[in-house]
N, C-alpha and C positions, 0 to 999 in steps of 0.2 A: 594647271593647277598642283602646286607643290605634295610630293609624297613624302609621308612621316619614313624615315629610314627603320629596318628593324635589323634584330642581331643578323639575321642571315646575309643582310646584304652589305654588312662590313665585309670587308677584306680581311680574312685571317691574318696576314702579314701583321696585321694592328696588334693582334693576340700573341703574335709571336716576338714582337718588339716590346709591346708592355711586359709579358713574361720574363724575357732578358734581364730589362732594364729595372725591375721592380728592387727598391730598395732592402725591404723584408726579404725573407728566406721562405721558398715556397716549394711545396712537392704534395705529389699524390701518391698516396700506400694502399698497396692490396694484402688483404688479410687472408693467410694461407695455413692449411693444416701442417703439421710437422711432428718430429718424435715428442714434443713436448703436449701433445693434443690437438684438437680441433682449433681452428683459429688461433694456435700459439706463436705464429712470426708473422712479419710481413715483409713484403718487399717494393721498394721506391720504384714504381715506376713512371715519374718524371720530378727533375726537381731544375729550378733555375740557377744560374751563376752563384747568386746571393749566399745560397745554401752552403757553400763552402766558406763564404767569408763569414758568416756567422757562428757556424759550427765547428768548424776548423777541420773540416772531413772531406775529401774530392772525391768525384766519380763515384756517387752514390747510387746513381741510376742501374739497376739490375742486383744491388747487392740486398742482401737478408740482416733484419736486424740482430739476431742472432750472431750472425758472421761478424758484423760491424764492431757490437757492444755489448758482447755476451753477458757481462757482470752485472748488466743493470737493463738487459732486455726487459725481466717482468714487469719493471715501473712503468715501462712506456707502452707496452701491450696492456697495462691496466687502464692507462688516461685514454688510449685510442681507442679500446675495445669497447670500452663504456659508451664513446660517440657511435661505435657503430651500431653496438645492441639499442641503445637507446635514440638515436637519432638527434640528440639534444645537441646542440654545441656546446663548447666549453671553451673557457681560458683558465689559464694557470702557470704556474712560473715554476721551474726545475731545474736542477744542476744537470748538464752531462758532461758526467764524472771525467770520462774518457779524454776530452780536450781541456776541462777545466772551464769550461765555458756555462754559465748561468742564460736560461733560454726563456723569454716571455712568449708564450706561445697560444695562437687561437687555433681550435681544430672543429673540422664539422664533417657529416658525412655527406656523400656524393650519391644520390640516386637511393633505390631501396637497400635494405640490407642483405637482401641477394646478391649483390653486386659487390660486397665486400671493399668499399672503396672509402677511403677518408683522407680529406685535403687539410695539410697542416701549413699555417702562417705566422712565423715565429723572425725572433729578432734577438742578439746577443746584447744583455743590460750588464754584463758582468761589471763594468767601472760605474754604473749607476747603484748597484745593488752595495758595490766595497764602499761608496761615497755615502750611501745611507746609513750604513753600518757603522761608518767611522761616524758620522753623523749624531747617530744614538749612542753610541760609545761615549762620545763627547759631552751629550747631555746626560748623559748617566753620571757620568764623573765630576758633572761641571759642580754640582753642589759639593762634592767634596774637594774638589781644587780651590773654591772660592773659599771654603773653611779653612783649607790648610794655607792658603795666602794670608787671611787675616791673622790665622796663629803666627805666621812668619812676621808680619806688620806688628801685631801687638808683642814679639817676643822682641825682636828690633826696637819698638817704641820703649819696652819695660828695660830694656839695656842701658838704653839713651836717658830715660829718668833715673837710673840708678848712679850714672856716670855725672847728670847733673847734682844728684843729692849727693855724690861724695864730692863733688867740686865744691858744693856748698858747705857742706860738713867740715870740708878743709877750711874755708875760708872762714867759716866759724871758730873752728876749734884756735885754730893761727889767731885770730884778733882779742879771741877768750885770753888765751895764755899769755898774749902780748899785755893786754889790759891787766888782768888779774896779777900779773907777776910784778908791775910796777905798782899796781895797791897793795896786794902783800908784802912787797918791800920796804912800803912806807911804814903798814901796821906792825911789822914785826922788829922792824928797826926801831921805831918809836918804844915799844915796849921792852927793847933790849936797854936803851938809854933810861928809861924809868928806873928798870931792874937795876943797874949799874949806878945810878945816883941814888936810887936807897939804899945800896951797900955802902956807898961812900959817904952817904948821911947828907948828902946836898940836895936839896929839895928845890932849889932855885927854878932849875929848869925843868923840875917836874909837869907843870902846867902849858909848859909849851908842847911838850912832847905828846903830853895827852891830846892838845888839842888836833897836833898834828895827825898821831892815829886815829883819832876819829872822824877826823877831816876825810881819811882815806877811808876809812871804813864805810862813810855814807856814800863815797863814789862808787865804791864795791856792790852797795845796796842798792843805787840807782842804777849800776850797769845792772845788774842782775833784773831787777823789773823793767827795763829796757826789753831785755831777754823774755820776760813772760809776757810781755805785752806783745811781742812781735807773734809768740805761740798761742797769743790769748789765755794765759792761763794766771795771770794776773788778777790779786783777789780786788773785785770792785764792790763799792759799796754805792749802788747807785739810787737817786732820791730826784725827785722833781724838782729842775732846776730853772730857772731863767737865764740864758745865755746874757741876753744884754746887762742885768743886774752884776754878772759875775765878771764883765768887761769894763766895769767902771774903776775898779782898782785894779785890775790887769793890765791897764792899757801904760800905768803908770809904772809898771815894771819893767813893760816893754820899752817904752822911752829911756828910762835910765840903762838899760843892757843894749840897746842899740846904738846910744851916743847920739850926739847933735848933728853928725853928718846925714842922717835919714829922719825923712820926715815923715810921722806916724799921722796916718788919717784911719778917722773910725766911722764907718757909715752903717747904723744899726735901723732894722725894721722896727718901728716903736711898735707895731701888734705882732712880734714877733712872738710863736707858741711856745709855751714850757718844753723840756726834752727831759726825758729819763735817763740818766748820766751820774756816772761819778766826777764831780764835779773839779776834784783835787787832780784827778787824771786828763781831764779835759785842758785844765790850767796846763799841764806838762805837755800837753800834745801840741797845743796852741803856742806853748814858747818854744818848743823845737822848731816849730815852722817857722817863727819868728826869729830865730838864731839864724836858721839855713838863709831865710832873707837879709838877713844883716852881711852873712861871709859872703852870699851873691852879688853886694854890691859895695865893695873892697871902697868907691871914690865917693860915697855917699849915693842916696836916692830917696825913692819912696815906697814906703810900705803902707798896705792897705788891709785893713781887717772890716770884714762886710759879714752881717750876718740878713738873712730874709727866708722867708717862707715858700716853700717850693710844695707843689701837688705834683704827684707821678703818677702818670696813667699807666695802664698794664705795658705798653711800648716803651715808653721812658723807663718804666721801674725796671725791664727786662734788660734794657743795654745795659744796664747799673749793677744788675746782680741784686736787685732789692725786691721788697714787696710792693705792690701798688699802694698808695696812700700819700698821709702829710708828712713833711719832713723840715726838718729845721736845718739851715745851712750856715756854715761859718767859713767863711773865705779868706785864704793870708794870700795877697799880692804884692809883689815887688816889680822893681824896674832895673833889675841888674842883668847879668851877663845869659840867664838862661841857662837850660839844660839842653845836651846836643841829643838828636835824635835817637842816635843807639845807645845812649843811657837811659832814657825815658822808660823804657821796658823794665829796668833793672833796680831803679831807685827804691824800691821798696825791698830790696832783698838784704839781709842781715849783715852789716860790713862791707856791704858796697858803697862808695862814698868817691865825689868826684873831688873831694878838698883833698889840700896837698898832706903829707903824713905829718904826723901829730897834729892834726887841725880837725879829726872829726873821728868817731870811731866806727860808724856808717850804721849806726843804731837809730838814730833819731826817726827817719821816715817810716822804717820797719816798725817801733814802737807805735807811731802814729796809727798806720795800719791795722796794727794787731788791737789796738785801742777802738778804734773806729768797729772792726767787725764783732768784739767783744760785746759791743753796745748795740749791735744789731744796726750799723750803719755801714758807712764807708766811706774812702777817700779816695779821690779822684783829683790826678794831676795833670796841669796844662800849661808847656811851657815854649818857646821860641827863642832860640840864640839870638842873643844881643837885645829882645825886649824883653824879658825877665819872664817871671813862672806865680801861674796862679796855681794855689792848693786847696780845694774845698772838701770838707767835712760834712756828711749828711747823716744828722741824726734822727731818728724817728720822733714824729708829736706824741705828745703824752697829754692826757685830758687831764688830769688832777692838775689842782692851782698848786704851784711851787710854794712852799713855806719859806719865806724870808727870812726867818731867824738860822742863825748860823750857827751849824754844832757846837762851837765851839762855848756858846753863851749856854747850851743845855747841860755841859759837863758839871759834875760836880766842883764848886769850889772848896774844897777842904783838904787840907794836908793829911788827916788822917779820919779812921772811922772805928775804933776800938771796938772790941767784942767781936769781929767777923772771922768767923774760919774760912778758911779755902782747902781746898784739894787741887796739889797742882800735878798735869799728868804730861809726860815729855821722856822720850827714849833717851833724848840726850843728855848727857849728868850735865854738862857745863852749862846748858842752855836753862835746865832745871834750878839750878843752884841759883841762878843769877834771878831766875824770876820769884824764886822764896825768898832770897836776901830783899829785893825791890819790893814785892807787897809786905816783909815784917817792917820795912821803914816807914810804912803809913798804917803800922800798929794790928796789921793781918795777920792771923795765926795761921800756919800754913803746916798741913800734911803733904807728902808726896808720893807719886809711883812713876813706875819706869814705863808702864804699859798696862792697857784696861782690867784684865782681869784682876791686876793686883788693886787697882783704884777701886773697883767693884766690892774686892774681899774686905778692905777697909771700911765701906759703907756697911757689910755684913753683919761688922761688928759693933754695928749700932752710933758710931760715930757720926755727930750732926755739922754739916757745913752749909755753908751762905752760898761759895762761889765754886765752882767748876773752873779750872783755866787747864784747857787740852788742847796737845798738839792734835792735828787733822788725822796725820799716817802716823800709826803705831804699830809696832809686832805686839805677837799674842794671839792675834785672830780677832782683834776688834778694833775698829778703828775709833778716832774721837767724835764721830757722829752718834756712831752706835753707844759709845760710852755715855755721852749726853742725854740721848734718847731713855737709856736706861735709868740713868741717875733722875731725871726728873719724872720719870713713871712713878719711881719711889716718891720724890720730894719735889711736886711739882714747883715750890717757891724759892729754888737754886738756880741760882743766875748762872748761865755759860756765856765762858770767852774762849771761843777758838782762836789760835796761833797756828799759824800755816804759812810755808815757804812758797805756798802757789795755791792756786784757786781752783780746789776738787768740784765742779759742779755739781756731778752726781752724790757728792757727801754733804755739800752746802746750801744747794738746792730749796731744801725745806725751810730756811733760815730767815727769807724775806717775810718780814712782819712780825717775828716773835718778838713777844716782850722780854726782855732780861736776857736777850742772846746777841753777843756779839763776836765779830772778826776783827783780829788784827795780824797784820802781815810782818814776817820775819825780814829781815831785823828789824827791831823797834826800839827805841830809847826807853829809861826805863820811867820816865814820868809820863809817855804814852802810856805804857803796862797799867801804872797808877791811876793814872785818871781813867781810863778804861774801865778798868775793874770797878772802881767806885760808881762810875755811873751806870753800869748795867746792873750794878746792886741795888741803886738807888731805883730804877724801873720796877723790881719787884719787892724791896723793902725799904721804901721811902723813910727819912727820916732817920733815925736811927740815935 
């Protein structure tokens, strides 16, 4: 029969081997009375070899605590004295300052209190504690370091954006200076020749110089409109439009423009929805696309114009930066040389062009882009070198039925309307003078003012007017919109014609659908001013 071994039967040598080979430090201390009072010190009775390894203190057997570490003896006495008095084991972590070691300690009493014996088991955790402290510090500062890193990144990105902005401004101003200097040279040259011929009494060539000057001025106006379109500041007159109907006449213009070497094909969706858009600006945008297509096919090719209804779900709309819903699309495609991959991302930048010097301003596609965005739509481009290019305009569907009647048919077809009086407000004397004289040619009596307060002061004198013609941007604290609102508050039957060099949506946003109010974009012809003035007066005072 097998006997169960007892502790008494285990060879004491085994205990000695275990004691000497323990990885943790171990000792037994005995509390003693001393100069500091009862149980105020202790002596090390036994200690294993690991004691020195973990504390850095050799030969501790027989040594008293207050002799070994007098400066910190009270703390160690308090820890182990509690174990001695209560008999409850404790575990704690404390620094042995004398050697700079942080010890993880377990302690328990041996026998009754009267024996005054306490066992201590410990290990050096200095590196662990330092690692934990470093990790804690890392976590504590992580948020700040992330914030600093993001701030540095934002600063770098801001600097990059500024550099790109300045590069774009450099291209913009350089291109503007070149084009406008050429156009101004034509205008000033024509005026100088007219002046000289007038002094000489030679009128035969005046008409030619007038035509040259007006042509240069129109090209300068077109350049300005392209810039405004890119910045989405052009004045638009959106109305319900059937793009298919617009293309009927437009295609003939395209065929004449591109020449006989290029086949023009049109594929329209017969059920195409109406869209709310400025028809004239849409024609300009499409003409720009067709001219680009022509230039991409120097040896001839095929140009296609396609219309189609599309419905964009949230994912499709999100990819295009549009709202989900119904859109009318107009696509201009060509079989030309295509656009290199490195250039495709830049084609909508102002003054960026792949055409040879002198063949393009680089504003065509940027104008199309600005027009599309201002019309709450989008333009996208896809191209493969050697295979051609597709440019697609997305325009939101409009629920109203397009009016088939052309605006020109609604204009008042009379050369004059005697008995009308207009108040002309513009801070530019030359422009104000030209408007007063032009309206005078159709028998409209004119008063004029250079700012809003002056204009309203004239009305305070009891002067009656039928028409207010005002610039939008005025000095004196009142803009054109505010002047018009006050005039119509006093006299609701006064027609208002805003003249502006750019579209200020905040100022003009209330004009949509208002009877007797119109907008005319500078520069304009005298005929445009006269006909528009008569047209809006007709809306509030028909007949006459």
